[in-house]
C-alpha positions as CSV (number, residue, x, y, z in Angstrom):
1,M,64.9,86.6,113.2
2,G,63.1,85.5,110.0
3,R,61.1,88.7,109.8
4,Y,64.4,90.7,110.2
5,V,66.0,88.8,107.3
6,V,63.0,89.4,105.0
7,R,63.0,93.1,106.0
8,R,66.7,93.5,105.3
9,L,66.5,91.6,101.9
10,L,63.7,94.0,101.0
11,Q,65.8,96.9,102.0
12,M,68.6,95.6,99.7
13,I,66.5,96.1,96.6
14,P,66.5,100.0,96.4
15,V,70.2,99.9,97.5
16,F,71.0,97.5,94.7
17,I,69.1,99.4,92.0
18,G,70.6,102.8,93.3
19,A,74.2,101.4,93.3
20,T,74.1,99.6,90.0
21,F,72.5,102.6,88.3
22,L,75.3,104.9,89.5
23,I,77.9,102.4,88.4
24,F,76.1,102.0,85.0
25,L,76.1,105.7,84.6
26,M,79.8,106.2,85.5
27,V,81.0,103.4,83.2
28,Y,79.1,104.5,80.2
29,A,80.0,108.2,80.9
30,L,83.7,107.3,80.4
31,G,83.3,107.8,76.6
32,D,82.0,105.9,73.6
33,P,82.6,102.2,74.1
34,V,82.6,101.5,70.3
35,V,85.2,104.1,69.7
36,G,87.4,102.6,72.6
37,L,86.9,99.2,71.0
38,F,88.6,100.1,67.8
39,G,91.4,102.2,69.5
40,D,93.2,104.6,67.2
41,R,91.4,103.3,64.0
42,A,88.0,104.9,63.8
43,P,85.3,102.5,62.7
44,D,83.3,103.2,59.6
45,P,79.8,104.6,60.4
46,A,77.9,101.5,59.4
47,T,79.9,99.2,61.6
48,A,79.7,101.7,64.5
49,A,75.9,102.0,64.1
50,R,75.4,98.2,64.0
51,L,77.5,97.8,67.2
52,R,75.6,100.5,69.0
53,A,72.2,99.0,68.0
54,E,73.5,95.5,69.0
55,F,74.6,96.7,72.5
56,N,71.7,99.2,72.9
57,L,74.0,102.0,72.9
58,D,71.8,104.0,70.7
59,Q,69.2,104.2,73.5
60,P,69.0,106.8,76.3
61,V,71.1,105.8,79.4
62,W,68.0,105.3,81.6
63,R,66.5,102.9,78.9
64,Q,69.8,101.1,78.5
65,Y,69.8,100.5,82.3
66,L,66.3,99.1,82.3
67,L,67.1,96.8,79.6
68,Y,70.2,95.6,81.4
69,L,68.3,95.3,84.6
70,G,65.8,93.1,82.9
71,Q,68.6,90.9,81.5
72,I,70.4,90.3,84.8
73,L,67.1,89.3,86.4
74,T,67.1,86.3,84.0
75,G,70.9,85.6,84.7
76,D,72.0,87.3,81.4
77,F,74.9,89.7,82.1
78,G,75.3,90.6,78.4
79,T,78.0,89.9,76.1
80,A,81.6,91.4,76.0
81,F,82.7,93.3,72.9
82,N,84.8,90.4,71.9
83,G,81.6,88.2,71.6
84,Q,82.2,86.2,74.8
85,P,79.3,86.1,77.3
86,V,80.1,87.9,80.5
87,I,78.7,85.0,82.4
88,E,81.5,82.8,81.1
89,L,84.1,85.3,82.3
90,M,82.5,85.2,85.7
91,A,82.4,81.5,85.8
92,R,86.1,81.4,85.1
93,S,87.3,84.2,87.3
94,F,85.0,84.5,90.4
95,P,86.1,81.0,91.8
96,I,89.7,82.1,91.5
97,S,89.1,85.3,93.4
98,F,87.0,83.5,95.9
99,R,89.7,81.1,96.8
100,L,92.2,84.0,97.0
101,M,89.8,85.9,99.3
102,L,89.5,82.7,101.5
103,V,93.2,82.5,101.9
104,A,93.5,86.2,102.6
105,L,90.6,86.1,105.1
106,A,92.1,83.1,106.9
107,F,95.4,85.1,107.4
108,E,93.4,88.0,108.7
109,I,91.4,85.9,111.2
110,V,94.1,83.7,112.4
111,L,97.0,86.0,112.6
112,G,95.3,89.4,112.9
113,I,92.9,88.4,115.8
114,T,95.6,86.3,117.6
115,L,98.2,89.2,117.5
116,G,95.5,91.7,118.5
117,V,94.4,89.7,121.5
118,I,98.1,89.0,122.7
119,S,98.8,92.8,122.2
120,G,95.6,93.9,123.9
121,L,96.3,91.7,127.0
122,R,99.8,93.1,127.2
123,R,99.0,96.7,126.4
124,G,102.0,99.0,127.0
125,G,104.5,96.1,127.0
126,G,107.3,95.1,124.7
127,V,105.1,92.6,122.7
128,D,102.4,95.4,122.2
129,T,105.0,97.9,121.1
130,T,106.6,95.4,118.7
131,V,103.2,94.5,117.2
132,L,102.2,98.2,116.7
133,L,105.5,98.9,115.0
134,L,105.2,96.0,112.7
135,T,101.6,96.8,111.7
136,L,102.6,100.4,111.1
137,V,105.4,99.2,108.7
138,V,103.1,97.0,106.8
139,I,100.5,99.8,106.4
140,A,103.2,102.2,105.2
141,I,104.7,100.0,102.5
142,P,102.6,99.9,99.3
143,T,101.2,96.5,98.4
144,F,103.1,96.3,95.0
145,V,106.4,96.8,96.7
146,L,105.7,94.0,99.3
147,G,104.3,91.7,96.5
148,T,107.1,92.2,94.0
149,T,109.8,91.8,96.8
150,L,108.4,88.6,98.1
151,Q,107.8,87.3,94.7
152,F,111.5,87.9,93.8
153,F,113.0,86.3,96.9
154,L,110.6,83.3,97.2
155,G,110.0,82.7,93.5
156,V,113.3,83.7,91.8
157,E,116.1,83.7,94.4
158,L,114.9,80.8,96.6
159,A,112.7,79.1,94.0
160,W,110.3,78.0,96.8
161,I,107.2,79.1,94.8
162,D,106.3,79.7,91.2
163,P,106.6,83.4,90.4
164,A,103.3,83.3,88.5
165,V,100.5,81.0,89.3
166,G,98.6,78.8,86.7
167,P,95.3,79.5,85.0
168,Q,93.4,77.5,87.6
169,P,95.4,77.8,90.8
170,G,94.8,75.7,93.8
171,L,94.9,77.0,97.5
172,D,98.5,76.0,97.8
173,E,99.5,78.2,94.9
174,L,97.4,81.1,96.4
175,I,99.2,81.1,99.9
176,V,101.8,83.8,99.1
177,P,99.4,85.9,97.0
178,G,96.8,85.6,99.6
179,L,99.2,86.7,102.3
180,I,100.3,89.8,100.2
181,L,96.6,90.6,99.6
182,A,95.8,90.2,103.3
183,L,98.8,92.1,104.8
184,V,97.2,95.6,104.9
185,S,93.9,94.3,106.3
186,L,95.7,92.1,108.6
187,A,97.4,95.0,110.1
188,Y,94.2,96.8,110.6
189,V,92.5,93.8,112.2
190,T,95.4,93.4,114.6
191,R,95.1,97.1,115.6
192,L,91.4,97.0,115.9
193,T,91.3,93.8,118.0
194,R,94.1,95.1,120.3
195,T,92.1,98.4,120.9
196,S,88.8,96.6,121.5
197,V,90.5,94.0,123.8
198,A,92.3,96.6,125.8
199,E,89.1,98.7,126.3
200,N,86.8,95.8,127.2
201,R,89.5,94.5,129.6
202,R,88.6,97.3,132.0
203,A,84.8,96.9,131.8
204,D,82.8,96.0,134.8
205,Y,81.6,92.5,133.6
206,I,85.3,91.4,133.3
207,R,85.9,92.6,136.8
208,T,82.9,90.7,137.9
209,A,84.1,87.6,136.2
210,V,87.6,87.9,137.8
211,A,85.9,88.5,141.2
212,K,84.0,85.4,140.8
213,G,87.2,83.4,140.4
214,L,86.5,82.3,136.8
215,P,89.7,80.7,135.0
216,R,91.6,83.4,133.0
217,R,91.3,81.4,129.8
218,R,87.4,81.3,130.2
219,I,87.2,85.0,130.9
220,T,89.3,85.7,127.8
221,T,87.5,83.4,125.3
222,H,83.8,83.4,126.6
223,H,83.5,87.1,127.9
224,L,86.3,89.4,126.7
225,L,86.9,88.0,123.2
226,R,83.2,87.7,122.1
227,N,82.4,91.2,122.9
228,S,85.7,92.5,121.5
229,L,85.0,90.9,118.2
230,I,82.0,92.9,117.3
231,P,83.9,95.8,115.6
232,V,86.4,93.3,114.0
233,V,83.6,91.3,112.5
234,T,82.2,94.5,111.0
235,Y,85.5,95.3,109.4
236,L,85.9,91.7,108.1
237,G,82.4,91.6,106.6
238,A,83.1,94.8,104.6
239,D,86.5,93.5,103.7
240,I,85.1,90.5,101.9
241,G,84.0,92.4,98.9
242,T,87.2,94.5,99.1
243,L,89.4,91.5,98.9
244,M,87.6,90.2,95.8
245,A,87.4,93.5,94.0
246,G,90.5,95.2,95.3
247,A,92.9,92.4,94.3
248,I,93.8,94.1,91.1
249,V,97.6,94.7,92.1
250,T,98.0,91.4,93.7
251,E,96.5,89.6,90.7
252,R,98.7,91.6,88.2
253,I,101.9,90.7,90.2
254,F,101.2,86.9,90.3
255,N,99.3,86.8,86.9
256,I,96.1,85.6,88.6
257,Q,93.2,85.8,86.2
258,G,90.5,86.6,88.7
259,V,88.0,89.3,89.2
260,G,90.6,92.1,89.6
261,Y,92.3,91.0,86.3
262,Q,89.0,91.0,84.3
263,L,88.1,94.5,85.8
264,Y,91.4,95.9,84.8
265,Q,91.1,94.4,81.3
266,G,87.6,95.7,81.0
267,I,88.5,99.3,82.1
268,L,91.6,99.4,79.9
269,R,89.7,98.3,76.8
270,Q,86.5,100.2,77.7
271,N,84.6,96.9,77.7
272,S,81.6,98.3,79.5
273,P,79.5,95.1,79.6
274,T,82.3,93.3,81.4
275,V,82.9,96.1,84.0
276,V,79.2,96.7,84.7
277,G,78.5,92.9,85.0
278,F,81.4,92.2,87.4
279,V,80.6,95.3,89.6
280,T,76.9,94.3,89.8
281,V,77.8,90.9,91.3
282,L,80.4,92.6,93.6
283,V,77.5,94.9,94.9
284,L,75.4,91.8,95.7
285,I,78.4,90.2,97.5
286,F,78.9,93.4,99.6
287,L,75.1,93.5,100.5
288,L,75.0,89.8,101.4
289,A,78.2,90.1,103.5
290,N,76.8,93.0,105.4
291,L,73.7,90.9,106.1
292,F,75.7,88.0,107.3
293,V,77.7,90.4,109.7
294,D,74.5,91.7,111.2
295,L,73.2,88.2,111.9
296,L,76.5,87.3,113.4
297,Y,76.2,90.1,115.9
298,A,73.5,88.2,117.7
299,V,75.8,85.1,118.0
300,L,78.6,87.2,119.5
301,D,76.6,89.3,121.8
302,P,73.4,87.5,123.4
303,R,72.0,91.1,124.2
304,I,71.5,91.7,120.5
305,R,68.0,90.4,119.3
306,Y,66.3,91.0,116.0
307,A,62.6,91.2,115.9
């Protein structure tokens, strides 16, 4: 197991370099960040030249990337165009998005897997049809429609929640935003769990367990569920990064100043150091989440062993 982890960590290095270089290239290909910083008012040549020299924008792209790579290896993600270090923006926004991601992931695991198991065990019945219909409705309705509707009824009409969360929200303030963020993924988790449970239910090892007279609950939890969760765990692992980076709509609706908010502001203002820095950390999160999922396979399925 230890050798496998080391090998996977070494494999992450070229993936990380390739992914971050492509992101760096695409962000800086959007246009001149200095021109975007001043908007409609063109800067004077001396100021523009000083800013380009300060942020290494007068260097070739490949050299800019090497300089940036050397900086992030020391924990320096650069400075935003407003003079604020990017690491400070990360320290303020990543904990908020991490808490939001935990709430959303809890909804996906608890509700999604539970509904999927119930639906899979009763395939073709009324419960199964109802669950499939509800998940299809959730997938079909855009997130901003669900978010604004729930915000209006719960926050404005009923006054059960605050329409906008505070600058440092706790878990209780993030319950409704987390539910909105998780709804689409929750629907997919439900459908994926339902399909996997329904297929494995007809497998030979389940028939053998039934023939041995094992209790129904033990068959479901120890045999059927563990093997059925492998594709679900794969999806949830990939969804961790998506929940943190793809929460732009949810964060905008509820005024959550997390990662999605900072990325939106960075793209809007062509603040390249902010965008590249945040996306670089998100790439690391994606890679580590995939490694964790691979290691979790061996826990769910004893037949999987890593040399």
